[in-house]
N, C-alpha and C positions, 0 to 999 in steps of 0.2 A: 864826640860825634852824634851830630844831627842824625833826624828820623830818616829826614830825605837820603841821607848818603846811607844810611845803611839797610834803605829798601834796595838802593841801587847796586850795593856788594851783592845784596841777596841773591837778587833777579841776574846778575849778571856771573855769579856762581851756579848756576843753574843753565843758563842758556850757552852760555862760552865753552864750556866744554863739551856738549851737546853738539850746537858748530865742529869744533875741533875736530869731536871725532867722527862725525859726518865727512869733514873735510881732506881727512887721515884716510877713512875707507872710502870714500872715491865712489865712483859708480851711480846705482840709485838714490841707494841715503841720502847721497850729496845733490841729488835733484830735486828731493822731495823736498830735502830742507830749503835748497834756494826757491823752489817755487811757491811753497809756503812763506816765505818770507817776502816775494815778490809781489803774490797775491795781497795780501793784506798792507802792504806800501801800497801799490796802486789805488787801491779802497783809501786809504787815508789822504794819500795825493786828493784823488776828485772831492774827498767833504772840504779838503781847503779850498777848492773850486765851487764848493757851493756857498760859500761865506762870500764869494765876488760875484754870488748871480748868476753863474754858470752852471748849468746843468747833466755832466760826463754821463755816458752811457756806462752805468756803473758796470752789468755783469758780461756783457759785450767786452767792455776792459779789461776786463779783471780776467776774464778766460784769453783774451788776446796775448795779455801780459805773461801768462801763466803758459801760453801756448808757444809764446819767443822762448821763451826759458827751454822748454822742453824740444825745440828744434835747434838751439843751437848747444847744446847739450849732444843731440842728436845728431849732425851735419857740422858742427863750429861755424865757422861765417860763408861755407859754400852755400852757392842759391841764396845768400841773403837778401836780394833785390827782391825775390820772389816772396819773402817774409813780408819785406815792405809793401808790394803791392796789395799782399792781403789781407794785410792790416788795413790799409787806405780803403778797401772794397770792404770789408766787416764792418766798418764804420760808418762809412756813409749808407749801406742798409740797414746798419742799427736809426739810424736817423730816418729811414725814407718808414720803417714799421713803426715808429715810435708812436702812440698816440697822444698822448699830451702838449700843449703847445710848449714851445722852446725856443730858442736860438741856435738852430741848427750849426749858422757856422760856427758860432763860439765854440760849441758843443763839440763838433767834431774836432777841432783844434785842440781843446781839453783833454778827449780821451788819446788822441793820439799822442800827444803831447808825453802823459801818461805809461802810454806803452812803451816808447824812447826810452823817457827818462828812468825810467824803475824797471821795468822790463828789460828792455835790450843792456843799460850800463850794468843791472844787478847780474845777468850773467854772467858780465865778464870774470867771477871768481869761479865759474864753472871753465871759464874757455883758461881761465891761466890753470885750473888744475889737470886741466887733459892737454895742458903741453906737452909734446912729446920729447919732456926732457929728464933724464933720472932724478933730479931734483925739484918737478914740479911740487911734490906734495909739502914737500917742511919749507919752500918756499911761500906757498899759497899761505900756509900756516904763520911764516914768519911776516907777510905783509899784514893777516889778520891784526895779529898782536902788534906791529906797529903801526897801524892806523888808532886801534884804543888804545896802546901807548903815547902815541902822540896825543890822543886828546885828553888821556890823565895827566901827562904833564902840564898841559896847555892848561888844563882847567884849574890843578891845586898851585901853580905858579901864577896864574892869574887872578887867584885869590891874594895868595899872600905876598906878594910882589908887583901887582899888576897897576900902574902908575898912568899909562901912554895910552887911552881909549879914544883911536880915531873910527872905531867902526860904528859909531849911533847906528848911525842908522838902518843897520844891517841886523847886528848883535852886539847891545851898550855893553854888556860885561865884558866881552873879548877888549885883552890888550896884546900890545905889542910885544910884551915881556913873557907873557904864555905865549904868543905865537911864536918864538922864538925857542923859546924852550921844546915846544912842540915839535918843531922843526927837528932838534937835537936829539929828541927822544924816538924819532922816528930811523937817521941814520942810525942811533946807537941800537935799536931791536934789531936791525937788518943785520951790522956787524955781529951783535951777538950770535944771533941766528947760523951766520954765515962760519961762525966757529965749529959748529957740526956740522954744517953741508959740505965746506969745505968744495964749495962748487962754482965760487962768485970771485973774481979779480978786484980789484980794491979799487977801481974806478967804476965798475957796477956799482960793488958794495954803494958805494956814494952815490948814486945815479939814481939808485931802487929806492934809498933811506930819505932823499929828498922830494920822489917823487911820491914817498907814502905819507914823507912830514908835510910836504906842501899840500899837494894834490888833496891828502887827505881832509884838512884843514877849508881849502876852497871849497871840498865838497859839503862840509859843516856850513861855511857862509852862504852859500847855495840858497840849500835847504833852509835858513834862517831867515832868507830874501823873502822866499816865499811864503813861510808861517808867516810873517810881518806883515806882510800885503793883506792878510787874509783875515790881520786881526787875531791873532790866536797864538798862544806860549810852545804848547805840545803840537802833534799831528795827531796825535790819541793818548789813551792811558792805560793800551793795553800790556804795555810793560811797566811793573811797580818802582816808580824810583826814576825812570828813564825818560818816561812817555810813550812814543809810540814807537812803532818798528823802522820809521825815517828818523826818526831822532834818534836812532841808535847806528844805523846802518849807514845815515847819508854821505858818510865818509869814505863810505866802502863804492859808494859810485861813481866814486870820481877816481880814488884812488885802483880800482881793480882794472878798469880798463887803460888808465895810464900806464900801469906796470906791463897791461897787456900788449899793448902796441910797442912798448922798448924791449919785452923779450923776442917780438914776433921780428924785429929787425935787426936787433942783437945777434941773433943765432940765427936767421938766415928761415925762417921755419914758413 
């Protein structure tokens, strides 16, 4: 086992149980955990922008990302249009009062994208956990596990069997073989989770498994695209062996919004 893999396992053994406990507990502990992840994630994304010459409004952006998380925790998607308007106005005010020279048009767009990409999509974890479903907590844990098992299955299968690598522009090490294994990992995790929940019919198991397995990997590719354009390997080095928060949670930014959308329409919430 190489040193990087040891660091990855060591870091995961700390933050995975902590996040799982927060998800199961719900409420304020999960809000604090999610808001912390979002705050660091926005900061990391803004660092990527700086590599391209943009200068997003750091503290306003972080505060709006965390504020969006708190808003969605308290109100869900009710009056979300007000949230969008407040973030837009707040960003433009930040542009007006900034003292340094910059490119306001570019910086405003970068800031708002950070709030939407990390703040809004990241808060979908809270939205799923707070759904009025008796199995919301175990399902949220199942999605978390599914995303990470998808990533793990894709990683190890790609290392061992990966031959077809058509994604060189985005992520040169990703292979078709690894992606297929990841999809099966997502479906298998939802199936195993449902053995204890006994809440989902088999079409739901298949649909949610595909959402987790495919959506999670698309989220990973999306973040890889942003990093590659910025010329960096990791969004930061805050998590030993994993890189940054975005490197570890990028898949969740796609999987949970898609899971939430599916559940809302499936159960008429």
